[in-house]
N, C-alpha and C positions, 0 to 999 in steps of 0.2 A: 504494500500500500504506500502510495506516495504522499508525503506530507505537503499540506497546502499552507501558504503564508510566506512570510519573509523571514530570512535568517537574521540573526543578530548582527552579523557583519553588513548585510544589505541595509538594515535600519541605521547603523552607525555611519555608513557612507552617505546615505541620504541626509542624515542630520548634519554631517560635516559640510556637505554642499549647501544646504540651507543656511547654515551658520556663516559660511563665507559670503554668500549673497547678501545676507542681512548686514554683515560687517561693512560691505561696500556701499550698500544702498542708504543706510541711515545717515552717514556723513554727507553724502550727496544731497539727500533730501533736506537736511538742515541748512546747507549752503543755499539751496534753492529757496527755502522759506526766508532766509535772511536777505537774499537778493530781492525778493518781492517786497519785503518791508522797506528796503532802501529805495527801490523804484517808487514806492508810494511817497516817500519823503521828497525825493527829487521832483516828482510830478507836482505834488502839492505846493512845494516851495515856489516852483515856477508859476503855478496857477495863482497863488496868493500874490506874488509880485506883480504879475500881469494885471490882476484885479486892482491892486493898489495903484498901479500906474493909471488905469482908467479912472479911478476915483480922483486921483490928483488932477488929471486933465479936466474932468467935469467940475471940479471945485477950485480951479485956478491956482493950483499949487505947481511949483516947478519940480515935478517928479515925485516919486513915491517917498524917497528919503525925507523930503520936506513936508510930506503929509503925515508922517509918523507923529503920533501924539494927538492928532485930530481923527485919523481913521481908526476904526475898530473892526474886528471881524464881522460884526453885525452889519456894518456899512458896506462891506465888500459883496460883489455879485458872484460869489462862489457857493457851491452846494457840496457838502460833504457830511458824512456821519461823524458825530462827535459832540463834545460839550464845550461851551464857552465859559471863560472865567467871568466873574461878576463885572469886572471893568471892561471886558470884551477884547483885551489885549492878548490873551492866550486861548488857544483852541486845542483840545485834546482828543485824539483818536485812540484806537486800540493799541497802536504801536508808537506813536510820537506825540510830543507836545510842541505845538507851533507857537512862536512868539512874534508879534509885530514889533519889531525894533529895527534899527539900522545897523547891520543888515538883518533881514528876516531869518529866523532860525527854526530848526527842528531838532529836538532832543529825544533820543531813543528812550522809551520807557519800558521796553520789553525786548527780550532776546539777548543774544550774545553781546551786543554793543550797548547795552543799557548805560545811559549817561553820556555816551558820545554824541556830539552835536554836528549838524551840517548847517552852514549859513549860506545865504544867497543874496548877493547885492545887485542882481539884475544881469550880471555878466559872469560872475565867478562863484562856483560852489567851493566852499572850504570846510574841512572837518577839523574838529578840535576834541581834545580829551574828554572834557566834562568830568564827571565823577568816575567813569569806568577805567580810565587809564589805558584804553584800548585804541587811541586815535591812530597810531601807526598802522595797526591791523585794519581798523575801520577805513582809513583813507585808501589803503591798497585795495581792499575788497569793494569799496564804494566807487573805485575808479578815480580816486582823487590824487593818486601819485604822492608827491612830496607835500602832503597836507593841503594841496589846492588843485582844483581841476578847472581849467578855463574852457568853458563850452560856449560857443557862439550861439546867439539867439536865432 
């Protein structure tokens, strides 16, 4: 009579293969999640800045930087999921806290880069340590090279 089922050796080999696949997949998945968070921040910073520029033009300011202090997130024409601070100068999403200042900034509140910040002045994205101490890694991973990335509008 022939035994049906798998031998212990076959089960161990399958377990080993699954373990190797998981060991490769989890770090790649984590990097992918972090990249999507950073993409959110870069996109939002650009949208906030563009909206601030529109506010400045409509209200006779010479650019977004000169409107800071008058403009709040509630006055901008952007739509996003999150909560405003009581003064309207900060906006918090699930991953970042955005601040209307000169330059506009996003600080990571979740993930590997918690505390690291990205700022945008209309032409340049710059990342800084914040409280995480991970600016060097964050800048590299966020595509900001030597703590700054110059992207043309």
